[in-house]
Each structure stands twice: as C-alpha cells, then as structure tokens.
C-alpha positions in Angstrom: -33.5 -47.5 -60.9 -34.5 -47.3 -64.6 -32.7 -44.6 -66.3 -34.3 -44.4 -69.6 -35.4 -40.9 -70.0 -33.6 -38.1 -71.8 -33.7 -34.4 -71.1 -35.6 -33.8 -74.4 -38.3 -36.1 -73.1 -38.6 -34.0 -70.0 -39.0 -30.9 -71.9 -41.5 -32.4 -74.3 -43.4 -33.8 -71.3 -43.5 -30.4 -69.6 -44.7 -28.7 -72.8 -47.5 -31.2 -73.1 -48.8 -30.9 -69.6 -51.6 -28.3 -70.6 -52.7 -30.5 -73.5 -52.7 -33.6 -71.3 -54.9 -31.7 -68.8 -57.4 -30.6 -71.4 -57.9 -34.1 -72.7 -58.0 -36.3 -69.5 -58.0 -33.9 -66.6 -55.0 -35.8 -65.1 -51.6 -34.7 -64.8 -48.4 -37.0 -65.4 -46.3 -35.1 -62.8 -42.6 -34.7 -63.4 -41.2 -36.8 -60.6 -37.7 -38.2 -59.7 -36.2 -40.0 -56.9 -32.7 -41.0 -55.8 -31.1 -43.1 -53.0 -27.7 -43.3 -51.4 -26.6 -46.3 -49.4 -23.9 -45.8 -46.6 -22.2 -48.4 -45.0 -24.7 -45.0 -48.5 -36.9 -42.6 -60.4 -39.9 -41.9 -61.5 -43.6 -42.1 -62.3 -44.7 -40.5 -65.5 -41.4 -39.1 -66.6 -38.1 -40.6 -65.5 -35.6 -37.7 -65.0 -32.1 -37.8 -63.5 -31.7 -34.1 -63.1 -32.7 -34.0 -59.6 -30.2 -35.9 -57.5 -28.6 -36.5 -54.1 -25.4 -34.8 -53.4 -23.3 -36.5 -50.9 -19.8 -36.2 -49.3 -19.4 -39.6 -47.6 -16.2 -40.6 -45.8 -16.7 -44.2 -44.6 -15.6 -45.0 -41.1 -15.7 -48.5 -39.4 -18.6 -48.9 -36.8 -16.4 -48.1 -33.8 -17.4 -46.6 -30.5 -16.6 -43.0 -30.1 -16.1 -42.2 -34.1 -18.1 -40.0 -36.5 -18.2 -40.5 -40.3 -18.6 -37.3 -42.5 -21.9 -37.6 -44.3 -22.9 -34.4 -45.9 -26.3 -34.7 -47.9 -28.1 -32.2 -50.1 -30.3 -32.1 -53.3 -29.3 -30.5 -56.6 -31.5 -29.6 -59.6 -29.8 -29.5 -62.7 -32.9 -29.6 -64.7 -35.0 -26.6 -66.2 -38.1 -26.9 -64.0 -38.6 -26.1 -60.3 -39.4 -29.0 -58.2 -40.5 -29.7 -54.5 -38.0 -32.2 -52.9 -38.2 -34.5 -49.8 -35.7 -37.0 -48.2 -36.3 -40.0 -45.8 -34.5 -43.1 -44.8 -34.5 -46.7 -45.0 -32.0 -48.5 -42.4 -30.7 -52.0 -42.6 -28.8 -53.3 -39.4 -27.0 -56.6 -39.3 -26.4 -57.6 -35.7 -25.9 -60.7 -33.4 -29.2 -62.5 -32.6 -28.0 -62.7 -28.9 -26.7 -59.1 -28.9 -23.0 -60.0 -28.4 -23.5 -62.9 -25.8 -20.8 -65.3 -26.1 -21.5 -69.2 -25.4 -18.8 -71.9 -25.1 -19.8 -75.5 -25.5 -17.9 -78.9 -26.6 -18.0 -80.1 -30.0 -20.8 -82.4 -29.1 -23.1 -79.5 -28.9 -24.6 -79.1 -32.4 -22.7 -76.6 -34.5 -20.6 -75.2 -31.5 -17.7 -76.0 -33.6 -17.8 -73.9 -36.6 -17.7 -75.6 -40.1 -16.3 -73.1 -42.7 -18.7 -71.7 -45.5 -17.4 -69.3 -47.9 -19.1 -65.9 -47.8 -21.2 -67.2 -45.0 -24.1 -64.7 -44.1 -24.4 -66.3 -40.6 -28.1 -65.7 -40.6 -29.9 -68.0 -38.0 -27.1 -70.3 -37.5 -24.3 -70.5 -34.7 -21.3 -68.4 -35.7 -17.6 -68.6 -34.4 -16.0 -66.0 -32.0 -13.0 -65.4 -33.9 -9.4 -65.5 -32.4 -6.9 -63.4 -33.7 -4.3 -66.1 -34.0 -2.1 -63.8 -36.3 -1.3 -61.7 -33.4 -0.5 -64.5 -31.1 2.1 -65.8 -33.7 3.5 -62.5 -34.1 3.7 -62.4 -30.2 5.9 -65.5 -30.3 3.3 -68.4 -29.8 4.2 -71.5 -31.6 1.9 -74.6 -32.4 2.6 -77.6 -30.2 2.8 -80.7 -32.5 -0.5 -82.8 -32.2 1.6 -85.8 -31.1 2.4 -84.0 -27.9 -1.2 -83.2 -27.0 -3.5 -85.8 -25.5 -7.3 -85.2 -24.6 -8.4 -84.1 -28.1 -11.0 -86.3 -29.6 -11.6 -87.2 -33.3 -14.3 -84.4 -33.0 -11.6 -81.8 -32.1 -9.7 -82.2 -35.4 -7.9 -79.0 -36.6 -7.6 -77.6 -33.0 -4.2 -76.0 -32.3 -2.5 -75.8 -29.0 -0.1 -72.8 -28.8 2.6 -72.3 -26.4 5.1 -69.3 -25.7 7.9 -69.5 -23.3 9.0 -72.2 -21.0 11.8 -72.7 -18.5 14.0 -69.8 -17.7 17.4 -70.4 -16.0 18.9 -67.6 -14.2 22.6 -67.1 -15.4 23.9 -66.1 -12.1 22.1 -68.1 -9.4 21.1 -71.1 -11.7 17.4 -70.8 -10.4 14.7 -72.0 -12.7 11.4 -70.3 -13.4 8.5 -71.0 -15.6 7.0 -68.4 -17.9 4.9 -70.6 -20.0 1.9 -69.3 -21.8 -0.6 -71.5 -23.6 -3.8 -70.9 -25.7 -6.0 -73.1 -27.7 -7.8 -72.3 -31.1 -9.7 -74.1 -33.7 -8.3 -73.5 -37.2 -11.5 -73.6 -39.2 -10.1 -72.2 -42.5 -6.7 -72.7 -44.0 -5.9 -70.5 -47.0 -4.5 -72.6 -49.8 -1.4 -70.6 -49.6 -0.5 -72.0 -46.2 -1.9 -75.4 -46.8 1.6 -77.1 -46.4 3.1 -74.5 -44.2 3.2 -73.7 -40.4 3.7 -70.5 -38.5 7.4 -69.3 -39.0 7.9 -71.1 -42.3 9.0 -69.1 -45.3 5.9 -67.7 -47.0 3.4 -68.5 -44.2 0.9 -65.7 -43.7 -0.9 -66.0 -40.6 -3.6 -63.5 -41.6 -4.9 -65.7 -44.3 -6.2 -68.5 -41.8 -9.2 -68.2 -39.6 -9.4 -69.3 -36.1 -12.3 -69.8 -33.6 -11.9 -68.8 -29.9 -11.8 -71.9 -27.4 -11.3 -72.7 -23.8 -10.0 -75.7 -22.0 -7.8 -77.0 -19.1 -4.2 -77.4 -20.0 -1.7 -79.3 -17.9 2.0 -80.1 -18.7 2.7 -83.8 -18.4 6.3 -83.8 -19.7 8.8 -81.1 -20.0 11.0 -83.4 -22.2 14.3 -81.8 -21.0 13.8 -78.9 -23.1 13.5 -75.2 -22.1 11.0 -74.4 -25.0 7.4 -75.1 -23.9 6.4 -76.0 -27.6 8.6 -79.2 -27.0 6.7 -80.3 -23.9 3.9 -82.9 -23.6 0.3 -81.5 -22.6 -2.8 -82.9 -21.7 -6.1 -80.9 -22.2 -9.6 -81.4 -21.0 -12.9 -79.6 -20.8 -12.5 -78.6 -24.4 -15.0 -75.9 -25.7 -15.7 -73.7 -28.6 -16.9 -70.1 -28.5 -19.8 -69.1 -30.5 -22.5 -66.6 -30.9 -25.8 -68.4 -30.7 -27.9 -68.5 -33.8 -25.5 -65.9 -35.5 -26.9 -62.9 -37.1 -30.2 -61.2 -37.9 -31.4 -58.2 -39.6 -33.4 -55.2 -38.3 -34.7 -53.0 -41.0 -36.8 -49.6 -40.8 -38.5 -47.6 -43.3 -39.3 -44.0 -42.4 -41.8 -43.0 -45.0 -43.8 -44.6 -47.8 -42.2 -44.1 -51.3 -44.8 -43.0 -53.8 -42.7 -43.8 -56.7 -41.6 -47.5 -57.7 -39.0 -49.3 -55.9 -35.6 -50.2 -57.7 -37.5 -53.4 -59.2 -40.2 -51.3 -60.5 -43.0 -52.3 -58.0 -45.1 -50.0 -56.1 -44.0 -51.4 -52.7 -43.9 -48.4 -50.6 -39.9 -48.9 -50.2 -37.2 -47.5 -52.3 -34.6 -50.2 -52.0 -35.9 -52.5 -49.4 -37.0 -55.9 -51.0 -34.6 -55.4 -53.9 -30.9 -56.0 -54.7 -28.3 -54.3 -57.0 -25.7 -51.7 -56.9 -26.1 -47.9 -56.0 -23.4 -45.6 -56.4 -20.9 -48.6 -56.5 -22.4 -50.1 -53.2 -23.5 -53.8 -53.6 -26.7 -54.5 -51.5 -29.2 -57.3 -51.2 -32.3 -56.4 -49.1 -34.3 -59.1 -50.5 -36.0 -61.9 -48.3 -33.5 -64.6 -49.5 -31.0 -66.5 -47.8 -28.2 -64.4 -49.6 -30.1 -61.2 -48.6 -32.0 -60.2 -45.3 -32.8 -64.0 -44.6 -35.2 -66.4 -46.2 -38.9 -65.5 -45.5 -37.8 -62.2 -43.8 -40.7 -59.9 -43.5 -39.9 -56.2 -44.4 -42.0 -54.1 -42.2 -44.1 -51.2 -43.5 -43.2 -47.6 -43.1 -43.0 -46.3 -39.7 -42.5 -42.4 -39.3 -40.2 -41.6 -36.4 -42.3 -40.0 -33.6 -40.2 -40.1 -30.6 -38.6 -36.9 -29.6 -35.0 -38.3 -29.8 -35.5 -39.0 -33.5 -37.2 -35.9 -34.7 -34.8 -33.1 -35.4 -35.6 -29.7 -34.4 -32.2 -28.0 -34.3 -28.5 -29.0 -35.6 -26.9 -29.0 -32.1 -27.8 -32.5 -31.0 -27.3 -35.9 -32.5 -30.6 -37.4 -33.1 -31.5 -41.2 -33.0 -32.3 -43.6 -35.7 -34.7 -46.5 -35.6 -33.0 -49.8 -36.5 -30.7 -50.2 -33.4 -33.5 -48.8 -31.1 -35.7 -51.7 -32.4 -33.3 -54.5 -32.8 -30.8 -53.9 -29.9 -32.8 -51.7 -27.4 -30.0 -49.1 -27.7 -29.8 -45.9 -29.8 -26.0 -45.3 -30.2 -26.1 -44.9 -34.0 -27.0 -41.3 -34.5 -27.3 -38.6 -37.1 -25.8 -35.0 -37.0 -28.1 -32.7 -38.9 -27.0 -29.5 -40.7 -27.9 -25.8 -39.4 -31.0 -25.4 -41.8 -33.6 -27.2 -39.8 -36.8 -25.8 -38.9 -40.0 -26.9 -37.1 -43.7 -27.1 -38.4 -44.6 -24.1 -36.1 -42.0 -21.8 -37.8 -41.4 -23.3 -41.3 -38.7 -20.8 -42.3 -37.8 -20.3 -45.9 -35.0 -22.7 -47.5 -34.9 -24.9 -44.5 -35.6 -28.6 -43.8 -38.4 -29.6 -42.0 -39.5 -33.1 -40.6 -43.0 -34.2 -40.8 -43.8 -36.9 -38.3 -47.0 -37.6 -40.0 -45.4 -39.3 -42.9 -41.9 -39.4 -42.1 -40.4 -37.4 -44.8 -37.9 -34.3 -44.5 -39.4 -31.4 -46.8 -37.4 -28.5 -48.3 -39.6 -25.7 -47.6 -39.4 -23.7 -50.7 -39.4 -25.0 -54.4 -35.9 -25.9 -55.7 -35.1 -24.0 -58.7 -33.2 -25.1 -61.8 -29.5 -24.8 -60.9 -30.0 -24.6 -57.2 -28.8 -27.1 -54.4 -30.4 -27.2 -50.9 -28.4 -26.8 -48.0 -27.1 -30.0 -46.3 -30.0 -32.0 -44.3 -27.3 -34.5 -42.8 -23.8 -33.6 -42.0 -22.4 -36.6 -40.1 -23.2 -40.3 -38.8 -22.1 -40.8 -35.2 -21.2 -43.9 -33.4 -21.3 -43.1 -29.9 -18.8 -44.2 -27.3 -21.4 -46.0 -25.3 -21.5 -48.8 -28.1 -21.4 -52.0 -26.3 -21.1 -55.7 -26.9 -24.6 -55.6 -28.7 -22.9 -53.8 -31.6 -20.3 -56.7 -32.0 -19.5 -57.4 -35.6 -22.6 -55.4 -36.5 -22.9 -53.5 -39.9 -25.4 -50.5 -40.7 -26.7 -49.2 -43.9 -28.5 -46.0 -44.0 -30.3 -45.6 -47.2 -31.0 -41.9 -47.8 -33.9 -41.8 -50.4 -35.1 -38.6 -52.1 -38.1 -37.9 -54.1 -38.9 -34.7 -56.3 -41.9 -33.8 -57.9 -42.9 -30.8 -60.3 -43.3 -27.6 -58.2 -47.1 -27.4 -58.9 -49.9 -27.1 -56.2 -51.9 -30.2 -57.5 -48.9 -32.4 -57.8 -48.6 -32.4 -53.9 -52.0 -34.0 -53.4 -52.6 -35.8 -56.7 -52.5 -39.6 -56.7 -50.0 -39.4 -59.5 -47.8 -37.2 -57.4 -47.1 -37.2 -53.7 -50.8 -38.0 -52.8 -50.6 -35.8 -49.5 -53.6 -36.4 -47.8 -54.4 -39.8 -49.5 -57.1 -38.4 -51.5 -58.5 -36.1 -48.9 -57.6 -32.7 -47.9 -54.5 -32.5 -46.0 -54.8 -31.8 -42.2 -52.4 -31.2 -39.3 -48.7 -30.7 -39.8 -49.1 -32.2 -43.5 -51.5 -29.3 -44.3 -49.3 -26.6 -42.8 -46.2 -27.9 -45.0 -48.4 -28.0 -48.2 -49.6 -24.4 -47.5 -45.7 -23.4 -47.3 -44.7 -25.0 -50.4 -47.5 -23.7 -52.4 -46.7 -20.3 -51.2 -43.4 -20.4 -52.5 -44.4 -21.1 -56.2 
C-alpha cells in the first residue's frame, strides 16, 4: 500500500470537495483500505486513518484447534466513513490430497533431490521421516559395508537398527527384539557433515530424511548381540513421495474498487502481488516463487451457499478455498455476535451481501469509533483429514472505507454500487440503510 498522504492532505481534500463539485461535477471521494494476512489504500486521497484492528493468535493448522482472530475497524480520522470487509484466501495443499506413493529410484523423481527453499509446486515431494525421533528412541545407523542390495542410485540411504539378541540371565534362552527402518537422508546439515548419530555435537533435527519401504533380511549376526553390527540384505527398495507435490487454490470473495498493493486496478487487494503486510511476508504472484508459474488468479466469486453466509454468531461458517481445492470445508470462521441479515438490517451490525461478497457495517463509522468484531476465530475442525497434510492457509481480510456521503456509494470513483445503474435487490436495501444513517 502506498502510504504517501498526510492528515493535512485529508483535511484539505475534504474542504475542497464543494469547489471540486462546482467545477467538474465529479467528487474525489475520500477512501481508504487495509488488509490483514493470517497464517493474516486509496483512490483520490490516500488515508491511513481507517484501519483494521486485529487480535491474532496464530495456531498450527491442526485438527480440532482454534485460533483467536478478532477483527474490527477503527476510524481515527476526523470524517465519518462507510466501511466494508471481505476476504481473499490462499490455500497451499498437496496436489493429490495427501495420497502417498512408493516407487524405486528408477521412477523419475521418486527419490527426492534437495532444493533449498523448495516450493514443491508441480513436482514430486518427499514424505518426510522423523529420523530424529528414531535416533532418540535408540535406532542406530548400520554401516554401509554391512548392507547389500542397495544400488548406486540408492546413495545416502540409511538402514537403522535397534535391539538385537537378548539372553535371559536365568535360563540362557535367546530371543530376538530387532527392529529396523530405512530412510533416505536427502539433506545433511553442514554442522553434521562429518558426524554420525551419537557423536558429540551431532544434531539429528538438522538433517532431513525421506520415508522409504523395503524388505529387510538378516544374513549374518556376526556373533554380536547388537543388531547394528549384523549384516543385512535389502530388496524392493522404494521411496515415499507426494505425486506432483503442491498446488494453490485461491479465492477472492469480492471485487476491490481501489488499486491493489502494486497500484493496479485488478479487482484484488493482495492477490497478484508480493510484499510484506504487518510483518507477514507473502508472494501471491503467478511466478515459480509465488503461486506457481503461469498460475491463473480467478475473478471475484461472492459466497452464495448457505454454509458460507453468516446470519448469526452461533455457528462456524465455511470458506471457499478448501471447498474448491479439496472438496472439504473444515477450515471455518467464527463470527462475532453483531451479525444481521438483509431483511433486518439492524443498526451497528455487520451484514453480508451475497450479491457482491462484501460485509457492510450498517451505519456510518464516526470519528473515534470502532466497529464491533466481525470475526472472532478461525476454526480447524477435528475432521481435518489427509487432504490437509502439510497444508498452509492464508486468510486475507481486506477492508475498504469511503466517505460517508450518499453519492460516494454509487459513484464510479467510490464503491460504484449498481455498476453505473440504480442498485437493486440486497444492494439497494443496504444502500438505503447506509444513507439513512448519514
């Protein structure tokens, strides 16, 4: 967002409105916008006095959890404004929705080759093995010389063994409690380059491992009770991976009337741009480092299904990205108590307009006032399944404010409600309600 206006510019612009109208017949409406990204501008006059207020307590995207997300709008300026809020969503998820494949190294890219800061878009990505927990649980690496069956293509594969022979001190009977696992160490941190698990200074959490499967047979116990000293043969070696890695599903609930973060009239606020918003780095461009090279950002799609249209605060309502991308709807929003519907349009409430995808505050927001919370929380339902494996979700809450003047609602330099014609339907009812509060 370009933050190049000052409050004295705002006052000067407001004082000049009557003169502008007399000269040209067209107002330069005082406008503002803001966005918050959770993982959370202007037209004629850029003004930062109308802002989103938020209390965001990030939580991992874990089934059965909630993240506090209280969102309201505050007007610290000296002019009353109309305000509205909507969403842009960015969901990064596995292309095959959590399905795991196992194949030998001869299958193209089944064995993962490490790439720093790999986005994983459109390429096979490894199923990660938690070798650090294996080592802490007593597993040790079997020396390579004691393992046969691995080919040159299976370099950096580690056979892990725990236990071995157990001799009963009373009866002298011998039992076998050997456990084995196999992993592909696809990244070795420089700090561990010359070390092995158990060596002083070795940090197992720094290296990265790919899950594998194979058949393992003991060929020689070498007169040792410790399984790591035995000889093994492995066969049917396969690497675990997520086919085609990751992709993005995005949604824009409402067309933005103000320029996006890059200054373009794209109909988006942050989609299609990259930068930093309130200390959150984002890249929503159609590049390899963003949403994917050539990614097509869809146009605005207002939520129209009942599950996504809040009419009360007692139910957690759905979002669009996981419904579209995963065929599920387990990332949800808990709304505040101050929700109304178009038929009622009570004062000082939020109302959702399914005709354009915006949530409108039903009265002008005066100087020094703050709206009640529209949102209260993000909910990750306990029904989250494998489709959400390794997923990340950004909910961009975007806000637009416009001078609390009747014509600013329908003027092409304002919110342009009605798109150049008289508003109809729910939009007309909301316009009438807003104008009545001036």
